[in-house]
C-alpha positions as CSV (number, residue, x, y, z in Angstrom):
1,M,0.0,0.0,0.0
2,T,1.4,3.4,-1.0
3,E,1.4,6.4,1.3
4,S,-1.2,8.1,-0.9
5,E,-3.4,5.0,-0.7
6,L,-3.0,4.9,3.1
7,R,-3.8,8.6,3.3
8,K,-7.0,8.0,1.4
9,L,-8.0,5.0,3.6
10,I,-7.5,7.1,6.7
11,R,-9.6,9.9,5.3
12,G,-12.4,7.5,4.9
13,G,-12.7,7.3,8.7
14,E,-13.5,4.4,11.0
15,S,-15.7,1.6,9.8
16,L,-16.6,-2.0,10.4
17,E,-13.1,-3.0,9.5
18,V,-11.1,0.1,10.5
19,E,-10.3,1.6,13.9
20,F,-8.1,4.6,14.9
21,K,-6.1,4.7,18.1
22,E,-3.8,7.4,19.3
23,S,-1.9,4.8,21.3
24,F,-2.0,1.0,21.8
25,D,-4.1,0.3,24.9
26,R,-6.5,-2.2,26.5
27,E,-9.3,-1.2,24.1
28,A,-7.0,-2.0,21.2
29,V,-7.0,-5.6,22.3
30,E,-10.8,-5.6,22.6
31,T,-11.0,-4.3,19.1
32,A,-8.6,-7.1,17.9
33,G,-11.1,-9.6,19.4
34,A,-14.1,-7.9,17.8
35,F,-12.4,-7.9,14.4
36,A,-11.5,-11.6,14.8
37,N,-15.1,-12.3,15.6
38,T,-16.5,-10.3,12.6
39,R,-14.6,-9.9,9.3
40,G,-11.1,-9.0,10.4
41,G,-9.8,-5.4,10.2
42,T,-6.9,-3.1,10.9
43,I,-6.2,-0.9,13.9
44,Y,-4.2,2.2,12.9
45,V,-2.1,3.3,15.9
46,G,-1.0,6.9,15.8
47,V,-4.1,8.2,14.2
48,S,-6.7,10.3,16.0
49,R,-10.4,9.6,15.9
50,K,-10.8,12.5,13.5
51,G,-8.5,10.8,11.0
52,E,-5.4,12.9,11.7
53,S,-2.0,11.3,11.6
54,I,-0.4,12.3,15.0
55,G,2.3,9.6,14.9
56,I,3.8,7.3,17.6
57,E,7.3,6.5,18.9
58,V,8.2,2.9,18.3
59,G,11.1,1.2,20.1
60,P,12.8,-2.1,19.3
61,E,10.5,-4.2,21.4
62,T,7.3,-2.2,20.9
63,L,5.7,-4.1,18.1
64,S,6.6,-7.5,19.7
65,D,5.0,-6.3,23.0
66,W,1.8,-5.3,21.2
67,S,1.6,-8.7,19.4
68,N,2.1,-10.5,22.8
69,Q,-0.7,-8.4,24.4
70,V,-3.1,-9.4,21.6
71,S,-2.1,-13.1,21.5
72,Q,-2.0,-13.5,25.3
73,G,-5.2,-11.6,25.9
74,T,-7.3,-13.6,23.4
75,D,-8.7,-17.1,23.4
76,P,-8.4,-18.8,21.0
77,R,-5.2,-16.8,20.4
78,V,-5.2,-14.1,17.7
79,I,-1.8,-13.5,16.1
80,P,-1.7,-10.0,14.5
81,D,0.4,-8.8,11.6
82,I,2.0,-5.5,12.6
83,E,4.0,-3.1,10.4
84,T,4.8,0.6,10.5
85,R,4.4,3.2,7.7
86,E,5.3,6.8,7.4
87,V,2.3,9.1,6.8
88,G,3.0,12.8,6.3
89,G,6.4,12.5,8.0
90,K,4.8,10.7,11.1
91,M,5.0,7.0,12.0
92,V,1.8,5.0,12.0
93,A,1.5,1.4,13.0
94,M,-1.0,-1.0,11.2
95,V,-2.2,-3.9,13.4
96,V,-3.9,-6.3,11.0
97,I,-6.3,-8.8,12.4
98,R,-7.7,-11.7,10.4
99,E,-11.1,-13.2,10.9
100,S,-10.8,-16.1,13.2
101,P,-11.9,-19.5,11.7
102,L,-13.0,-20.6,15.2
103,K,-15.4,-18.2,16.9
104,P,-16.1,-16.6,19.2
105,V,-12.7,-15.2,20.4
106,S,-12.8,-13.9,23.9
107,V,-10.8,-11.1,25.4
108,K,-10.2,-11.5,29.2
109,G,-13.3,-13.7,29.4
110,R,-15.6,-11.4,27.4
111,C,-16.6,-11.7,23.7
112,Y,-16.9,-8.7,21.5
113,R,-18.2,-8.2,17.9
114,R,-17.8,-5.3,15.6
115,V,-21.0,-3.3,14.9
116,S,-20.4,-0.3,12.6
117,T,-17.6,1.6,14.2
118,S,-17.8,0.2,17.7
119,N,-17.3,-3.0,19.7
120,R,-20.2,-4.6,21.4
121,V,-20.2,-7.2,24.2
122,M,-21.9,-10.3,23.0
123,T,-24.8,-11.9,24.8
124,P,-24.7,-15.6,25.8
125,A,-27.2,-16.4,23.0
126,E,-25.0,-14.6,20.4
127,I,-21.9,-16.4,21.7
128,S,-23.8,-19.8,21.2
129,E,-25.0,-18.8,17.7
130,M,-21.6,-17.6,16.6
131,H,-19.9,-20.8,17.8
132,L,-22.4,-23.0,16.0
133,Q,-22.0,-21.0,12.8
134,S,-18.2,-21.2,12.9
135,T,-18.4,-25.0,13.2
136,G,-20.8,-25.3,10.2
137,S,-23.8,-26.1,12.3
138,S,-26.8,-24.1,13.6
139,W,-29.2,-24.2,16.6
140,D,-32.0,-25.9,14.7
141,L,-29.7,-28.9,13.9
142,Q,-29.2,-29.7,17.6
143,P,-31.2,-32.6,19.1
144,A,-34.4,-31.4,20.9
145,P,-34.2,-32.4,24.5
146,G,-37.1,-34.6,25.6
147,K,-38.3,-35.3,22.0
148,T,-38.6,-38.6,20.3
149,L,-39.7,-39.8,16.9
150,R,-43.2,-40.3,18.4
151,D,-43.4,-36.4,18.5
152,I,-43.1,-36.3,14.7
153,D,-46.1,-36.4,12.4
154,P,-45.4,-38.9,9.6
155,D,-48.1,-37.3,7.4
156,M,-46.2,-34.0,7.5
157,V,-43.0,-35.7,6.4
158,R,-44.9,-37.5,3.6
159,N,-46.3,-34.1,2.5
160,Y,-42.7,-32.7,2.4
161,V,-41.7,-35.7,0.2
162,R,-44.6,-34.9,-2.2
163,L,-43.7,-31.2,-2.4
164,A,-39.9,-31.9,-2.8
165,N,-40.6,-34.3,-5.6
166,A,-43.0,-31.9,-7.3
167,A,-40.4,-29.1,-7.1
168,G,-37.7,-31.4,-8.5
169,R,-35.2,-30.3,-5.9
170,K,-34.9,-33.7,-4.3
171,R,-36.0,-37.1,-5.4
172,I,-37.3,-39.2,-2.5
173,P,-39.2,-42.5,-3.0
174,E,-42.7,-42.0,-1.7
175,A,-42.6,-45.3,0.1
176,E,-39.6,-44.2,2.1
177,S,-40.2,-44.4,5.9
178,F,-40.5,-41.0,7.6
179,E,-37.6,-41.9,9.9
180,R,-35.4,-42.7,7.0
181,V,-36.3,-39.4,5.3
182,L,-35.4,-37.5,8.4
183,R,-32.1,-39.3,8.7
184,K,-31.3,-38.4,5.1
185,L,-32.0,-34.8,5.9
186,E,-29.8,-35.1,9.0
187,L,-32.7,-34.0,11.1
188,I,-32.2,-36.9,13.6
189,K,-29.2,-36.5,16.0
190,E,-28.3,-38.8,18.9
191,H,-31.5,-40.8,18.1
192,R,-33.6,-37.7,18.7
193,P,-35.3,-35.3,16.3
194,T,-33.6,-31.9,15.9
195,W,-35.3,-28.6,16.6
196,A,-35.8,-28.2,12.8
197,A,-37.7,-31.5,12.6
198,V,-39.9,-30.5,15.5
199,L,-40.7,-27.1,14.0
200,L,-41.4,-28.4,10.5
201,F,-42.9,-31.8,11.2
202,G,-43.8,-31.9,14.9
203,K,-47.2,-32.9,16.3
204,R,-46.8,-30.1,18.8
205,P,-44.2,-27.7,17.5
206,Q,-44.9,-25.1,20.2
207,S,-44.0,-27.5,23.0
208,P,-41.8,-26.2,24.6
209,L,-41.1,-23.4,22.0
210,T,-44.2,-21.3,22.8
211,Q,-42.5,-18.4,21.0
212,A,-42.4,-20.3,17.7
213,V,-45.6,-18.7,16.4
214,V,-46.7,-15.9,14.1
215,H,-48.7,-13.2,15.9
216,C,-50.9,-11.2,13.6
217,G,-52.6,-7.9,14.5
218,L,-54.7,-5.3,12.6
219,F,-54.2,-1.9,14.0
220,K,-56.5,1.2,13.8
221,Q,-54.3,4.2,14.3
222,E,-51.1,3.2,16.2
223,S,-52.3,1.4,19.3
224,R,-55.9,0.2,18.9
225,V,-56.1,-3.5,17.8
226,I,-59.3,-4.5,16.0
227,D,-58.2,-8.0,14.9
228,D,-55.8,-10.3,16.6
229,R,-54.7,-13.9,15.9
230,M,-51.9,-16.1,17.2
231,I,-51.0,-18.7,14.5
232,D,-49.3,-21.9,15.7
233,G,-48.6,-25.3,14.1
234,S,-45.8,-26.2,11.7
235,L,-43.7,-23.4,10.1
236,I,-45.2,-24.3,6.7
237,D,-48.8,-24.0,8.0
238,Q,-47.9,-20.7,9.8
239,V,-46.9,-19.1,6.5
240,E,-50.1,-20.1,4.7
241,E,-52.4,-19.1,7.6
242,A,-50.6,-15.8,8.1
243,L,-51.1,-15.0,4.4
244,K,-54.8,-15.7,4.8
245,F,-54.9,-13.2,7.7
246,I,-53.3,-10.6,5.5
247,Q,-55.7,-11.2,2.6
248,K,-58.6,-10.9,5.1
249,N,-57.4,-7.6,6.4
250,T,-56.1,-5.7,3.3
251,N,-57.9,-4.4,0.3
252,V,-58.1,-5.7,-3.2
253,E,-59.3,-4.0,-6.4
254,F,-60.6,-5.9,-9.5
255,V,-59.4,-4.4,-12.7
256,I,-60.9,-5.2,-16.1
257,T,-58.1,-5.7,-18.6
258,G,-59.8,-7.5,-21.5
259,K,-58.4,-10.9,-20.3
260,P,-60.8,-13.7,-19.3
261,A,-60.2,-13.1,-15.6
262,R,-60.0,-9.7,-13.8
263,D,-56.7,-8.7,-12.4
264,E,-56.6,-8.5,-8.6
265,I,-54.6,-5.5,-7.3
266,W,-53.9,-5.8,-3.6
267,D,-52.7,-3.1,-1.2
268,Y,-49.4,-5.0,-1.1
269,P,-47.9,-7.5,-3.6
270,L,-49.0,-10.9,-2.1
271,E,-46.1,-12.8,-3.6
272,A,-43.6,-10.3,-2.1
273,L,-45.3,-10.6,1.3
274,R,-45.2,-14.4,1.1
275,E,-41.5,-14.3,0.4
276,A,-40.9,-11.9,3.3
277,L,-42.9,-14.3,5.6
278,I,-40.9,-17.2,4.5
279,N,-37.7,-15.3,5.2
280,A,-39.0,-14.4,8.7
281,V,-39.9,-17.9,9.7
282,C,-36.8,-19.4,8.1
283,H,-34.2,-16.9,9.5
284,R,-35.6,-15.7,12.8
285,D,-33.9,-16.6,16.1
286,Y,-36.1,-19.2,17.8
287,T,-34.2,-19.1,21.1
288,L,-35.5,-15.6,21.8
289,P,-38.8,-15.4,23.7
290,S,-40.5,-13.3,21.0
291,N,-43.0,-14.1,18.3
292,T,-42.7,-13.4,14.6
293,D,-45.1,-10.4,14.3
294,I,-47.3,-9.2,11.4
295,R,-48.6,-5.7,12.1
296,I,-51.1,-4.2,9.7
297,H,-51.6,-0.5,10.0
298,D,-53.7,2.0,7.9
299,D,-50.7,2.9,5.8
300,R,-48.2,0.1,6.1
301,L,-47.7,-3.6,6.8
302,E,-44.7,-4.7,9.0
303,I,-43.1,-8.1,9.5
304,W,-41.0,-8.3,12.7
305,S,-38.4,-11.1,12.8
306,P,-36.8,-11.8,16.2
307,G,-33.0,-11.9,16.3
308,G,-32.2,-9.4,13.6
309,L,-29.7,-10.3,10.9
310,P,-27.5,-13.3,11.5
311,F,-23.8,-12.9,12.0
312,G,-21.9,-12.2,8.8
313,I,-24.3,-9.8,7.1
314,T,-25.1,-6.2,7.6
315,L,-28.2,-4.2,6.6
316,P,-26.6,-2.3,3.7
317,E,-25.3,-5.6,2.2
318,L,-28.9,-7.0,1.9
319,F,-29.3,-4.8,-1.2
320,K,-26.1,-5.9,-2.9
321,P,-25.0,-9.4,-4.1
322,H,-24.1,-11.1,-0.9
323,K,-23.1,-14.5,0.5
324,S,-25.9,-16.5,2.1
325,V,-25.7,-16.6,5.9
326,L,-28.1,-19.1,7.4
327,R,-29.2,-18.9,11.0
328,N,-31.3,-22.1,10.7
329,K,-29.6,-24.5,8.2
330,G,-32.0,-27.4,8.7
331,I,-35.2,-25.3,8.2
332,A,-33.6,-23.5,5.2
333,S,-32.7,-26.8,3.6
334,V,-36.2,-28.2,3.8
335,L,-37.8,-25.0,2.5
336,Y,-35.4,-25.0,-0.4
337,D,-36.3,-28.6,-1.2
338,I,-40.0,-27.7,-1.5
339,G,-39.3,-24.7,-3.7
340,W,-40.1,-22.0,-1.1
341,I,-36.5,-20.7,-1.3
342,E,-35.1,-20.1,-4.8
343,K,-31.4,-19.5,-4.2
344,W,-29.4,-18.7,-1.1
345,G,-29.1,-15.0,-0.5
346,S,-31.7,-14.0,-3.2
347,G,-34.8,-13.4,-1.0
348,I,-34.5,-9.6,-0.6
349,D,-33.8,-9.1,-4.3
350,K,-36.8,-11.2,-5.2
351,I,-39.1,-9.2,-2.9
352,R,-37.9,-5.9,-4.5
353,R,-38.4,-7.3,-8.0
354,L,-41.9,-8.4,-7.2
355,C,-42.8,-5.0,-5.8
356,R,-41.4,-3.2,-8.9
357,S,-43.3,-5.5,-11.2
358,E,-46.5,-4.4,-9.6
359,K,-45.4,-0.8,-9.4
360,K,-45.6,-0.9,-5.6
361,P,-43.2,0.8,-3.1
362,E,-40.2,-1.5,-2.3
363,P,-40.1,-2.4,1.4
364,E,-37.9,-0.6,3.9
365,Y,-35.8,-2.6,6.3
366,E,-34.9,-1.5,9.8
367,E,-32.9,-3.1,12.6
368,Q,-33.9,-2.6,16.2
369,T,-32.7,-4.4,19.2
370,Q,-32.6,-8.1,18.3
371,T,-35.3,-7.5,15.6
372,L,-35.4,-7.0,11.8
373,I,-38.4,-5.2,10.5
374,A,-39.6,-5.4,6.9
375,R,-41.9,-2.5,6.3
376,F,-44.2,-2.5,3.3
377,R,-46.1,0.8,2.5
378,K,-49.3,1.3,0.6
379,D,-49.1,2.9,-2.8
380,A,-49.1,6.6,-2.0
381,F,-50.0,7.5,-5.5
382,K,-53.5,6.0,-5.5
383,D,-56.3,8.4,-6.1
384,E,-57.8,8.0,-2.6
385,Y,-54.5,9.0,-0.9
386,L,-53.9,11.9,-3.3
387,R,-57.4,13.3,-2.7
388,K,-56.7,13.4,1.0
389,L,-53.8,15.7,0.2
390,G,-56.2,18.1,-1.6
391,L,-55.0,17.5,-5.1
392,S,-57.3,18.7,-7.9
393,E,-58.4,16.4,-10.7
394,R,-55.9,18.2,-13.0
395,Q,-53.0,17.6,-10.5
396,M,-54.0,14.0,-10.1
397,A,-53.9,13.6,-13.9
398,V,-50.3,15.0,-13.7
399,V,-49.4,12.3,-11.2
400,A,-50.9,9.6,-13.4
401,Y,-49.0,10.9,-16.4
402,V,-45.7,10.8,-14.5
403,R,-46.3,7.3,-13.3
404,Q,-46.8,6.2,-16.9
405,H,-44.0,8.3,-18.5
406,A,-41.5,8.7,-15.7
407,S,-41.5,12.5,-15.9
408,I,-43.4,15.5,-17.1
409,T,-42.6,19.0,-18.4
410,N,-44.6,22.2,-18.3
411,A,-45.3,21.8,-22.0
412,D,-46.5,18.2,-21.4
413,H,-48.9,19.4,-18.7
414,R,-50.2,22.2,-21.0
415,A,-50.9,19.7,-23.7
416,L,-52.5,17.3,-21.3
417,A,-54.8,19.8,-19.5
418,G,-55.2,22.6,-22.1
419,V,-54.0,25.3,-19.6
420,Q,-51.7,28.3,-19.9
421,R,-48.0,28.1,-18.9
422,K,-48.5,30.0,-15.6
423,T,-51.4,27.7,-14.6
424,A,-49.3,24.6,-15.4
425,A,-46.4,26.0,-13.4
426,R,-48.6,26.6,-10.4
427,D,-49.9,23.0,-10.6
428,L,-46.4,21.6,-10.8
429,D,-45.0,23.9,-8.1
430,A,-47.8,22.9,-5.8
431,L,-47.0,19.2,-6.3
432,V,-43.4,19.9,-5.5
433,S,-44.4,21.8,-2.3
434,L,-46.5,18.8,-1.3
435,G,-43.6,16.5,-1.7
436,V,-45.3,14.5,-4.5
437,L,-42.8,15.6,-7.3
438,D,-39.2,16.6,-7.5
439,R,-37.9,19.2,-9.9
440,T,-34.9,18.2,-12.0
441,G,-32.9,20.2,-14.6
442,E,-32.9,23.9,-15.2
443,R,-34.9,26.4,-17.3
444,K,-36.0,24.8,-20.6
445,G,-34.7,21.4,-19.4
446,T,-36.8,21.3,-16.3
447,R,-38.7,18.1,-15.7
448,Y,-40.7,16.8,-12.8
449,V,-40.4,13.2,-11.4
450,L,-42.1,11.3,-8.6
451,R,-40.4,11.8,-5.3
452,K,-38.9,8.5,-4.2
453,N,-39.8,8.6,-0.5
454,F,-43.3,10.2,-1.1
455,G,-45.8,8.8,1.4
456,A,-43.1,7.2,3.6
457,G,-44.5,9.1,6.7
458,S,-43.1,8.7,10.1
459,Q,-41.5,5.6,11.7
460,P,-43.8,3.5,13.9
461,R,-43.7,4.4,17.6
462,R,-41.9,2.0,19.8
463,K,-44.5,1.9,22.4
464,T,-46.8,-0.1,20.2
465,D,-46.3,-3.6,21.6
466,M,-48.2,-6.6,20.4
467,G,-47.1,-8.4,23.5
468,H,-49.8,-6.4,25.3
469,L,-52.6,-7.2,22.9
């Protein structure tokens, strides 16, 4: 790395993989542990938090001492690579930490992970999940204490066989015994069914996992609940029943298109919601005492998944090509076999494509404490919503035109409505003031486009708690 490249990196500031330290101290060792538990990273010693090179004095034994502090303070031991470089005439040390193949790494008895630009102490549940992930396993592949094959419903396993054969993902003889099928799926361990087997095929999946349910609520305003249902049973049944609750409590329009059957236009794309539900039941953390929630409000539908994102993936990376990180490998494998999951790591992209194909807003994603929220919003450009804003019929026609043609000019509006330039300008300016349109270009090149976040509204208030329904 050249000095100019190093300067540019330092100017970029701290990140998931970069930390600045004015001197090497105890916190530097904690950062080394956090980097080892996440994706690795580099500690730049002699750089202020503001990204200014202040330099350090390095004696003959300094770098060796730092390396010993890291290796002796971590378990399993982390061996850093340390080198010094001159930046602007001042000496800077780079302490490079590689991601550990065996996690979690502890520092003086505590485990840390890197979150954005800080180090967080891990909870016991997070430590357990990270350990299983690093060994190629997952919680749902562990044997379920107290469960036997008598707790498995053979008919559910046979239904899986039919679905898997129909999807063409796995060929299983229909006469195969349900026990043999589970053994082939590695869903029997130590002569007991695994948690995945219990949740997918169990006669009583909620015993003892009472939190393994989907809690559905229809809200009027923010806190008044007018329909409430707790959906239990197998994970496959939960997805189908939850989708029925959504269809019951959302609106549908029937559009005549000239085809034999009318088109059904729902408030939200049903296939996208189904994909989001599958993601939630597949990837949630079943060790947490929280339900998967579906919250239907006047202007949005939210799916709350306990556990947040699994280790190894961040929220911004969901919207880019990314590796698949599975929290529940056994559940994911079965859902893949029956065609519910297309390809590892492709669920978010599929949801966005389904929304775009129906010209609906793409969902927003938010991480809260141990929760990932997928938030679908109603189409803010529907006539009913626009009338509530006080738009005239002429202005609503402008919106319809922009939705079809992507943009509109003053001249387009004059031709569309048969009005003068000043009237057209007033209409367009009013739509910009209301936040419906954005103005682009200058003077004769001015065009008006739909505002991307129009209708997003405010975030839901945290005090709304379905646990108190």
